[in-house]
N, C-alpha and C positions, 0 to 999 in steps of 0.2 A: 348436556351435549359435549362431545369430545372437542378438545382444542384442534383446530385445523392447522395443518402443515402445508405450506406452499413451497415446493422445491423449484427454484428458478435455475435451469440448467443451460450452461453455454456448450452446445454440442461440439464446438471447434476448439474449446479449451484443452490445453495439453496435447495439442496436435491430434485431436480426435478422441482424447480420453473422456471428455464430457459425454460424448454420444455413446461410447462403450459402457459408461456408468449407468445408463438409463435402466437396463433390466435389473441390475443389482439394487438400485435405489427402490424400484418397485417391490422387489422381493423382501428387502429388509423392512420397508414401511409396512407391508403386510404382516411380517412376522411380529412386529411390535404393536399391531392392531391400531395404527395411526389412522386418523382421518386425514387424508392427504390428496394433494394434486401436484402433478408434475407438469411444468410448462417450460418449453424450450425457447431460448432467444433466437431470433431470426435475423437480426442485423445489429450493428453497433449502437450502443446506448438503449437497446430495447429493454435490458434488465432494469434500467432506471424507472421506466414506465410501469413495467410488471410489478416491481417492488412497491412502488407508490400505490398502485391499484390494490395490491394484496394487503398492505397495511390499512388502507382506507376501507377494506371490505371486511371479510370474515376471518382473515388469517390471524392466528395467535403467534405462529412461528413462520418467518420468512427465511428460507434456507438458500444461500448462495452455493451453487455447485459449479465449480470452474477454478479459474486461477485468480490472481490478484485483480485483474481487470474486471472480472465478473463481480468479485467481492466489493470493489470500489463503486460499480454501477448500482449494485443492490443497496449499498449504504446511501448513496446519493438519492435513490428513490425513497428510502426509508426516512432520511432527513427532510425530504420534501413533505412526506406525510406528517412527520413530526411538527413541521412548521405550519401545517394545516390543522394542528391539534388532534391528529390521530396518533395516539401514543401507547395504545394497549397491545403492543407487539414485542417480539423478541427476535433478533437476528441470529441465524445460525450459519456455519460455514463447513462445507465439505471441500477440501482442497484437492483438485485433480488437475492443477495447472503446472507450469514449468517451474516457478519459484516457490509458490505457496508461502510468501513471506507475510502476507496479511494475516493468514491463519496462524502462523507461527507467533505473531505478536500477541495473539490471544491464547497461546498455549494449546493450539489445536493441531495434532499431527496430521500429516498429509494422508490421503487415502479415504476410500469410501467407508471401510469397516471402522477405522478410527473416528471418522466424523460421526457415524452413527452411535458410536459408544458415547461420544460427547452429548449427542441428542438425548440419548437414553438416560444419561446421568442428570440432565436437566438442571445444570448449575449455571444460572444466568447472573451476571453482574453488570451494574451500570458502568459504562466506559466513556472515556474522552474521545472527542472527534475533532479532527483538524479542518481548517477551512483556508483555501488559497484563492486569492484574487489577482489577476494580471494575465499578461500573455494573451492566449486565445480564450481565456475565461475572465473577461472584465466583471462578469456577474458572479463569478466565484464557483469553486467546486470543493466538495468535501473529501477528506481522505482519512483512512483508518490507521494506515501503517506509517507512511512518511513521504517527504518530499525530497527529491534529489535535484540539485542545481549544479550544472557544470559537468565535470568528468563523469560522474555517476549517471547523470541523464544520457550522455552520449554513449556510455556502455549499454544502457538499455536499448537505445535506438539501434546500436550495432547488433546486440543479441537478437533482436527481432528479425534481423536479415539472415541469421545463421540457422536456417531451417533444417539442416542436416544434423544439428547437435541438440541434445536434450539435457535438461536438468541444470545442475550447477556448473558443469563443464561448459555449457553454452555461454554462461556469464564470464567464466575465467577467460576463455578464448576472446570474447568480446572486449574484456578489460585489457588484454595484452594488445589487441588491435588498436584500442582507443589511445594507448601510449603514443602512437605515431600520428593520431589524428587531432588530439586535443591535449596540448602540452604547454600552451602559453596562457597563463592565468590572467583573466581580465581583472581590472581594479574594481572592487565592489565597496559600497558603503553598506554595512550591515548594522542596523539598529535593532536591538532587542531589549525590551523593558527599559531600563535606565542606562543602557550602554550603547556605545556607537563605535564601530571599527571601520577605518578606511585602509584597505589593504588588497594586494593581489590574492585572489582565492581560486584555486584550481577546482575546489569542490566545496559545496555547502550541503550538508545533510540535516534535515529538520524532521525529527523522528518522534512518533507516538509509540510505535513498536520498537523492535530491536534490530531487525535484519532486513537487508535488501539483497537482491541478486542471488537468492537461493542459498547464501552462505557467507555474506559479508556482514559482520556484526557492527553496523554503524553506530549503534547505541546500546552497548551490552547492559547497561544499568537501567534502561528505560522501563517504565511501567505504564500501562494503558489506562490507568485510573488515578494517577497521582496529581492531576491538574497542571502538568508541566509538559512542554515539548523539550526534547533533548537536541542540542545543536552539536554539530561536529564540522569544524571549518579547517580545511587543508590549504595552506598557503602555497606559494610557488615552490616547487621542487623540480629537479632535473627529471629527464625520462628514466634514468637509472634509479633515481630516488623514488619515483612512482613505482617502479618494479619492486623496490625493496619495501614499500609501504603496503602493497597488496597483501602479503601474508599477515601483517599486523592487523589489517581490517578483517581478515578471515578469522583471526584469533581474538579479536576485540581488544587489542593492546595498543591501538593507534594513539591513544591519549599521551603516551610517554614520548612521542615524537616531537621534536622542537618546532616543527612547522604545523603542528595540529593544535587547535584550540577546541575546548568543549565548554558547554554551559547549558543552562536551562532558561526557558522564557515561556511566556504565554502569548506575546505579540512580537512579530518579527517583520521588519521591512528590509527588503534587499533591492539595492539600486545599482545598476551597472554604469560606472563612471566612464569606463571604456569597455568595448567588446559587448557581448550579449550574454543572455541567461538561458541556455538550453535547460529545460525543466521537465520533470515528470512528477506525478503524484500517484502513489501506489502502482507505478509502472505505466500509468496513462499519461500521454503527452499533454503538458500544459502549454508549452511553447518551444519552438526551435531557436527563436531569436528575440525573446522578449527583453525588456529593459528594466522593468520594475515589478516587484511582487510584494504582496501583503499576505502574511500568514498569521492566523490566530488559533487559539485553542478554545473549544467549547467544552465546558466541564460536564461530563456524565449525562448527555441528553438521552442515550438509549441503552437498552440491555442487549448483550451478546452472550450466547451459550459459550462458556470458556472452559478450557481444560484445567 
């Protein structure tokens, strides 16, 4: 019997690009003679349940069709199935969202045709998965690409409001707007592996992948299967200093800045000694005003079709 492909499509992803992708997914699946089923999500977090059911059922491949949020939900559903000892599945990604940073981390180009080329190539590898606890998720939530705390999270919140802008420019404008909204760095205690820092931190990025916001290279040297999370900590800088830092993050050269620290870890604890921790994971809001977060890496639990 042929391996069954379940396509979990978020029709609202990419401001309707998910819905527009449906006929092409159907056509390309037929052209490859796949045994397949296409299921659309109907409400937030629906993809979590759909992915869990698919992995626990007859699916060999569970394909996320949407943006970073859809991929994150599918990943969380697959990790639920994994924890229930259903492990004979492979995740795939077709990126049709705004940023497609999750897909980028696994070397998957955006677009339906590019996604199907990855599916046809069928090169799966075991990858690391992150897990964050705290804020609105005391029970925890998995992530595939990365966690943003502080400035980065507020940029994401603001980008979601800019419905008239698309793609990377959406995040650039949101970043410029955030300079005037979030410029006082809270004092954080950041403990990772055997180190501890007490310092003002405007932003903390904890990455499994490399990119956020459609073009900001938060961890240009990161690998999704090296057993390590990549940290990038930006201290207090002026508003003009933030403006000068933005191009460095776009080029992945921020490590040369005196107020930026980088490192690697498998376990991270972040505590707000003053202020709060606006936080996202793969673009999904973890909290707007949390005080404490625990992040850990799970080494290579699942397979993803990678570029």
